[in-house]
C-alpha positions in Angstrom: 12.3 131.7 76.3 9.7 131.3 79.4 6.8 133.4 79.7 4.1 133.4 82.1 2.5 136.4 83.2 0.4 137.7 80.1 -2.3 136.6 77.8 -5.7 137.5 75.3 -8.1 136.6 72.2 -9.9 136.4 68.7 -9.9 134.1 65.0 -10.0 132.9 60.8 -10.4 132.7 56.4 -13.1 132.0 53.7 -13.6 135.5 52.3 -12.0 138.6 52.4 -11.8 141.7 54.8 -14.0 144.9 54.1 -11.3 147.3 54.9 -7.6 148.2 54.3 -5.2 146.3 56.7 -3.8 147.7 60.0 -1.5 150.6 59.8 1.2 151.8 62.0 1.9 155.3 62.1 0.1 157.8 64.3 -1.3 160.7 62.3 -1.6 163.1 65.2 -2.2 163.1 69.1 -4.2 166.5 68.6 -8.0 166.1 67.5 -11.3 167.6 68.3 -14.4 166.0 69.6 -17.0 165.2 66.8 -20.4 165.7 67.9 -23.3 163.8 67.0 -24.3 164.7 63.5 -27.1 167.6 63.4 -30.6 166.1 63.0 -29.7 162.8 64.7 -32.1 161.9 67.9 -30.0 159.3 69.2 -26.5 158.1 68.7 -25.3 154.7 69.7 -21.6 153.1 69.8 -21.1 149.4 69.5 -17.9 148.2 70.5 -16.9 144.8 68.8 -18.1 143.2 65.7 -18.3 139.3 67.2 -21.4 137.7 67.6 -22.4 140.2 70.2 -21.9 143.1 68.4 -23.4 142.0 65.0 -26.6 140.9 67.0 -26.8 144.2 68.7 -26.3 145.9 65.3 -28.9 143.8 63.6 -31.7 144.1 66.5 -31.4 147.8 66.5 -31.7 147.9 62.8 -34.8 145.7 63.2 -36.8 148.5 65.0 -39.5 150.2 63.1 -38.1 152.7 60.8 -40.3 155.4 62.3 -38.7 154.4 65.9 -35.3 154.7 64.8 -35.5 157.4 62.4 -32.7 159.9 63.0 -30.6 157.4 65.0 -27.0 157.4 64.5 -25.6 153.8 64.8 -21.7 153.0 64.5 -20.2 149.6 65.3 -16.1 149.6 66.0 -14.2 146.7 65.5 -10.4 146.8 66.0 -9.5 143.9 63.8 -9.6 143.4 59.9 -13.0 141.8 59.7 -16.1 140.6 61.4 -16.4 137.3 63.5 -14.6 138.0 66.7 -13.3 134.6 68.3 -14.0 133.1 65.2 -11.4 135.3 63.1 -8.0 133.7 62.6 -4.6 135.2 63.4 -3.6 137.7 60.7 -1.9 135.6 57.7 1.8 134.5 58.4 1.6 136.0 62.5 1.7 133.4 65.0 1.7 133.8 68.8 5.0 135.4 70.1 5.0 135.8 73.9 4.9 137.8 75.9 2.7 139.7 73.2 -0.9 138.7 73.9 -2.3 137.4 70.3 -5.3 138.8 68.7 -7.1 135.3 69.1 -6.9 131.8 70.9 -8.1 130.0 68.0 -5.9 127.2 67.0 -5.9 125.6 63.7 -7.7 122.1 64.7 -10.4 124.0 66.5 -13.9 122.8 65.6 -17.5 123.1 67.3 -18.2 121.0 70.2 -21.9 121.6 69.8 -24.1 121.0 66.9 -24.2 124.2 64.6 -28.0 124.4 64.0 -28.0 125.0 68.2 -25.4 127.8 67.6 -27.2 130.1 65.0 -28.8 133.4 65.2 -32.7 133.0 64.8 -34.1 132.0 61.6 -30.5 132.3 59.9 -28.7 128.9 59.2 -25.0 128.0 58.3 -24.7 127.3 54.5 -26.0 124.1 53.1 -23.4 121.4 53.4 -21.7 122.8 56.5 -20.5 119.8 58.4 -22.6 119.6 61.9 -19.5 120.0 64.0 -17.7 122.5 61.6 -14.3 123.8 61.8 -13.7 127.2 62.9 -13.4 128.7 59.2 -17.1 127.9 58.9 -18.0 129.8 61.8 -16.1 132.6 60.9 -17.9 132.7 57.4 -21.4 132.4 59.0 -20.7 135.9 60.7 -19.4 137.4 57.6 -22.9 135.8 55.9 -25.0 137.4 58.5 -23.6 140.9 58.0 -23.8 140.5 54.1 -27.5 139.2 54.3 -28.7 141.9 56.8 -26.6 145.0 55.0 -24.9 145.4 58.3 -21.6 146.9 56.5 -22.7 150.4 56.2 -22.5 150.7 60.0 -19.3 148.7 60.7 -15.9 150.3 60.9 -13.3 147.9 60.9 -9.8 148.6 61.9 -11.0 151.0 64.4 -9.7 150.6 68.1 -12.0 152.1 70.7 -9.3 153.3 73.2 -11.2 154.9 76.1 -14.8 155.9 76.7 -15.6 158.2 79.3 -19.0 159.4 80.8 -19.3 163.2 80.9 -22.6 163.6 83.1 -24.4 162.0 85.9 -27.0 159.3 86.6 -29.7 161.3 84.9 -28.1 163.0 81.9 -24.9 163.1 80.0 -23.0 161.6 76.9 -20.2 159.3 76.1 -16.8 160.7 75.0 -15.2 157.8 72.7 -11.7 157.9 71.6 -11.0 156.0 68.5 -8.0 155.0 66.4 -8.6 154.1 63.2 -6.2 152.3 60.8 -5.9 154.0 57.6 -3.6 153.8 54.5 -2.2 156.8 53.5 0.5 157.1 50.7 3.2 154.7 51.2 2.4 153.8 54.6 -0.3 152.8 56.9 -1.4 155.3 59.4 -3.3 155.6 62.6 -6.1 158.6 62.9 -7.1 159.3 66.2 -10.4 161.2 66.8 -13.2 161.6 69.4 -17.0 161.1 69.2 -19.8 161.5 71.5 -22.7 159.2 71.9 -25.9 159.0 74.0 -25.4 155.2 74.3 -22.5 152.6 74.4 -22.7 148.9 73.8 -19.9 146.9 74.9 -19.7 144.0 72.8 -16.1 143.0 73.0 -16.0 139.3 74.3 -14.9 137.8 77.3 -11.7 135.5 75.9 -9.3 138.3 75.8 -7.5 138.4 78.9 -6.0 135.0 80.4 -6.2 134.0 84.0 -3.0 132.8 85.2 -3.0 131.1 88.9 -0.6 132.6 91.3 1.2 129.3 92.6 4.5 129.9 94.6 7.7 128.7 93.3 6.8 129.0 89.5 10.4 131.2 88.9 12.3 128.8 90.7 11.1 125.9 88.5 10.9 127.7 85.4 14.8 128.5 85.9 15.9 125.2 86.8 15.6 123.4 83.3 17.9 119.9 83.8 20.7 119.5 81.2 19.5 117.7 78.1 15.9 118.6 78.5 13.6 121.1 76.8 13.3 124.3 78.2 10.5 124.7 80.8 7.9 126.8 80.3 4.2 127.9 81.4 1.9 129.0 78.7 -1.9 129.9 78.7 -3.9 128.3 76.1 -4.2 131.6 74.4 -0.9 130.7 72.9 -1.5 127.4 72.0 -2.0 126.7 68.0 -0.2 123.3 67.1 0.3 119.9 68.9 3.4 119.2 67.4 5.1 121.5 69.4 5.0 118.9 72.4 5.9 116.0 70.5 8.0 113.8 73.1 7.7 116.5 75.6 6.0 115.7 79.2 2.9 118.2 79.5 0.7 119.3 82.1 -2.6 120.3 80.9 -4.4 122.5 83.5 -8.3 122.6 83.5 -11.5 121.2 82.2 -12.8 123.5 79.9 -13.0 123.3 76.0 -9.9 124.5 75.1 -8.1 122.0 77.7 -10.2 119.3 76.5 -8.8 119.9 72.9 -5.3 120.1 74.2 -5.6 117.0 75.9 -7.3 115.3 72.8 -4.5 116.8 70.5 -1.2 116.9 72.6 -1.9 113.6 74.7 -0.9 111.0 71.5 2.2 113.1 70.7 3.6 113.6 74.1 6.2 111.6 75.7 3.9 111.8 78.7 0.7 113.9 79.2 -1.0 114.8 82.3 -4.4 116.5 82.9 -4.5 118.7 86.6 -8.5 118.7 87.2 -10.6 119.8 90.1 -12.4 117.5 92.1 -15.3 116.2 90.1 -14.0 116.9 86.9 -12.8 114.0 84.6 -11.0 114.0 81.3 -12.7 113.0 78.0 -13.2 109.5 77.8 -10.8 109.0 74.8 -8.0 111.0 76.5 -4.5 109.2 76.5 -3.6 111.2 79.8 -2.7 110.5 83.3 -5.1 112.4 85.9 -3.7 114.6 88.7 -5.2 117.1 91.2 -5.1 120.6 91.4 -1.5 122.1 91.5 -0.3 123.4 95.0 2.9 124.9 94.2 6.3 124.6 92.4 10.1 123.5 93.7 13.1 124.1 91.6 12.7 120.3 90.5 8.9 119.3 90.5 5.5 120.5 90.3 3.5 119.6 93.6 -0.1 118.7 93.7 -2.6 119.3 96.6 -2.5 115.8 97.6 1.2 115.7 98.0 2.3 114.2 95.0 4.8 115.7 92.7 6.3 115.2 89.1 9.8 116.0 88.3 9.7 115.0 84.7 7.6 118.0 83.6 8.8 120.3 81.1 5.6 122.0 79.7 2.5 123.2 81.3 -0.8 124.5 79.1 -3.2 126.3 81.2 -6.4 126.2 80.1 -7.5 128.3 83.3 -9.8 130.7 81.6 -10.0 134.3 81.3 -10.7 137.7 83.4 -13.3 140.2 82.7 -11.7 143.3 81.7 -12.7 146.4 79.8 -9.6 148.5 79.5 -11.5 151.4 77.5 -13.8 152.0 80.4 -10.9 151.4 83.2 -8.2 153.6 84.9 -6.2 155.1 83.3 -8.4 155.5 80.2 -11.9 155.9 82.1 -13.1 155.9 85.2 -16.7 154.0 84.4 -15.4 150.4 85.4 -13.4 149.7 88.6 -11.3 146.8 88.2 -10.3 145.2 91.8 -9.8 141.4 92.2 -10.0 142.3 95.8 -12.9 144.6 96.0 -14.9 144.8 99.3 -17.8 146.3 97.7 -21.1 144.3 96.3 -23.9 144.9 93.8 -25.8 147.1 96.5 -22.7 149.0 98.0 -20.6 149.6 94.8 -20.2 153.3 94.1 -19.2 152.4 90.5 -19.5 149.8 88.0 -17.1 147.0 89.4 -15.0 143.8 88.0 -13.6 141.4 90.3 -12.0 139.7 87.3 -14.7 137.2 87.4 -17.9 139.4 87.8 -19.0 142.7 86.3 -21.3 144.2 88.9 -23.9 145.5 89.4 -25.7 144.6 86.0 -29.6 144.1 85.4 -29.8 140.4 83.7 -26.0 140.9 82.9 -26.8 143.7 80.5 -27.6 146.9 81.8 -25.5 148.9 84.3 -27.1 149.5 87.4 -24.3 151.7 89.0 -25.3 154.9 90.3 -23.2 156.9 88.3 -24.7 157.0 85.2 -28.5 156.2 83.5 -29.2 152.5 82.9 -29.4 152.6 79.6 -26.4 154.7 79.2 -24.4 151.4 79.2 -25.2 147.8 77.9 -23.4 144.7 77.7 -23.8 141.8 75.1 -22.5 138.3 75.5 -21.1 138.2 78.9 -22.8 134.9 79.9 -20.7 131.9 79.6 -21.6 128.4 79.3 -24.3 129.4 76.8 -24.6 129.6 72.9 -23.3 132.8 72.1 -25.4 133.9 68.7 -29.1 133.0 70.0 -28.3 134.6 73.4 -26.7 137.5 71.9 -29.5 138.2 69.7 -31.9 137.9 72.6 -30.0 140.5 74.7 -29.7 142.6 71.6 -33.6 142.7 71.2 -34.1 143.9 74.8 -31.4 146.4 74.4 -33.0 147.8 71.2 -36.6 148.3 72.6 -35.2 150.0 75.8 -33.1 152.1 73.9 -36.3 152.9 71.9 -38.3 153.0 75.0 -36.7 153.5 78.2 -39.8 152.7 80.2 -39.6 149.3 79.2 -37.1 148.5 82.2 -38.1 149.0 85.5 -36.8 151.4 88.2 -33.2 151.0 89.1 -34.0 149.9 92.7 -36.5 147.2 91.3 -34.0 146.1 89.3 -31.1 146.0 91.7 -33.6 144.0 94.0 -33.9 141.2 91.4 -30.0 141.0 91.0 -29.6 140.7 94.9 -32.4 137.8 94.8 -30.5 136.0 92.0 -27.6 136.5 93.8 -29.1 135.0 97.2 -30.4 132.0 95.2 -27.0 131.3 94.6 -26.1 131.4 97.8 -28.6 129.1 99.1 -27.1 126.6 96.5 -23.9 127.0 98.3 -22.3 129.1 95.8 -20.5 132.3 96.0 -22.2 134.9 93.2 -18.9 136.6 92.9 -16.9 133.9 92.1 -19.6 132.2 90.0 -19.6 135.2 87.9 -21.2 135.1 84.4 -21.1 131.4 84.5 -24.2 129.6 83.9 -24.0 126.5 86.0 -27.3 124.9 85.7 -26.4 123.4 82.4 -28.2 124.0 79.1 -31.5 124.2 81.0 -30.7 127.5 82.9 -28.9 128.9 79.7 -31.9 128.4 77.6 -34.2 129.7 80.4 -32.0 132.8 80.6 -32.8 133.5 76.9 -36.6 132.7 77.0 -37.1 134.9 80.2 -35.3 137.8 78.1 -37.7 137.5 75.4 -40.7 136.9 77.3 -40.1 140.0 79.1 -40.2 141.9 76.2 -43.2 140.1 74.9 -45.3 140.7 78.5 -44.6 144.3 77.9 -45.8 144.7 74.6 -42.4 145.6 72.7 -43.0 142.6 70.4 -46.2 140.4 69.5 -46.6 137.6 72.0 -46.8 134.5 69.6 -47.0 132.3 72.5 -43.9 130.3 71.7 -40.6 130.1 73.5 -37.7 131.8 72.2 -35.6 128.8 72.3 -37.4 126.1 70.2 -37.6 122.7 71.4 -35.1 121.3 68.9 -32.7 123.9 69.7 -32.9 122.4 73.6 -32.7 118.7 72.4 -29.8 119.4 70.3 -27.9 120.9 73.0 -28.9 118.1 75.3 -27.7 115.3 72.6 -24.5 117.1 71.7 -22.2 114.1 72.9 -24.4 111.3 71.1 -24.4 113.5 68.1 -20.7 114.1 67.9 -20.3 110.6 68.1 -22.8 110.1 65.1 -21.2 112.7 63.2 -17.9 110.9 63.9 -19.1 107.7 62.5 -20.7 109.4 59.3 -17.4 110.8 58.6 -15.6 107.4 59.1 -17.9 106.3 56.7 -17.4 109.2 54.2 -21.3 109.6 54.1 -21.4 113.6 55.2 -23.0 114.3 51.6 -25.5 111.7 51.9 -26.8 113.1 55.1 -26.3 116.9 54.4 -28.1 116.3 51.0 -31.2 118.8 50.8 -30.5 120.3 54.2 -31.2 123.9 54.3 -33.8 125.3 56.6 -34.0 125.2 60.3 -36.6 122.5 60.3 -34.6 120.5 58.2 -31.4 120.8 60.2 -33.3 119.9 63.4 -34.7 116.9 61.5 -31.3 115.9 60.6 -30.2 115.6 64.5 -33.4 113.9 65.3 -32.5 111.2 62.8 -28.8 111.2 63.7 -29.8 110.8 66.9 -31.9 107.8 66.6 -29.3 106.3 64.1 -26.5 106.5 66.7 -28.4 105.4 69.6 -29.7 102.3 67.9 -26.2 101.3 67.0 -24.7 102.1 70.5 -27.4 99.9 71.6 -26.6 96.8 69.4 -23.0 97.3 70.1 -23.1 98.0 73.8 -21.1 101.2 73.3 -23.2 103.0 75.4 -26.6 102.9 77.1 -27.2 106.7 77.7 -27.8 109.0 74.7 -26.6 111.9 76.9 -23.3 110.6 77.8 
């Protein structure tokens, strides 16, 4: 069968889930609103138990007990365990288009950056973890984080937030949150629906859920014209990609240059009859890729895929789209809520938008990609964690969580809304001066690792400057993290050589603390750089 119009995300296994499996039958459509418990001085709902949700929960719980005394803090996760994008498909369940899978994770997924640079502050991966681990290690890391900091009492697995509506104005009000909980009852699993009210909502549901599909002319005609004796033509987003063997002896175009496209190129290329990679100007395939490069796709005809340079291919039967994802939050949007307006053609900008808006690339207006600045509700009523793209998620999420926690404890920590809006407009104007459209750039940090790390430092520097946490004179992002990110490609080549020599255990022996992981990366980088100079492999440690 052929599917083109649908797509979304999550991922994995090392230990077990903390709650009963998902159910099926709805207990009742009728339910009352459950108010905040008597005696609670503040109520907070967090949506999502991936990297962002766990970071937000932990940083709030890190507030002094006398500050958060009486606070009700609840985290709702729709899946069977924590880990977000690192939690694999349910056992025995593979993507079945057009149904959107729970996750885009594929079995061969490994990190493309060294894991010490991806950690929450002062919480390392388990000893013995490979430097570029497979997805199972990442999932286990998040479980370990929840275990170590005793986050479980606040986490509700198999709970779907279906809507969140603001009942109030831009000064006061409360959230009415509708939740569908999967519960085990008798011989069958059931869905129990209920509503609760909260003062604050933290959205940490990730941004790899809703695939972006380019609208090319002629796709239907091409899809419906498979030549006799050839595999049925298909166009699938990478969210459905799982096993490269599917593409053995097929002619495939992989579209895009991001992480998922890169992995598909490296995994599918050696098996395909012919593999092409469609790239924007300035992008290149991985050095070791077995692909023929092509420019961006222009359109389709019944017989061929046509590119913007006028060339075409009539031997292709499969397209894998590594074209990214759209920024959608259904439980905040029509028809479930009117808090977030989703409109790819919106005429509004950050200063004119009458409500929080997503053009599918960019949610605006937000203060530092976190706090709502729309005039329809208070600034601290709604916060996002994990929107920035091209950044190490866990440390960034922890930095965002720290600002959120202290702003909820003391709303005067944030500047007035008008001042925050001016700061946002200045940032957008700076992008324009660089020849970029901020409403197309969206949440991507295009300045590389330097911009991503400076973003985190700026958040924590602000919290320190205003006395919410002590100023220790240190930057939030340690120098070893910056260096490790900069040397990621060199370290990947080094670790590949370590694995080829079967020396993983020797290099990892005794490595446990952050400092020891940092020293390991320095030693590996030096070892690899010397080897490459001796063998004329590479003169550039950053390549």
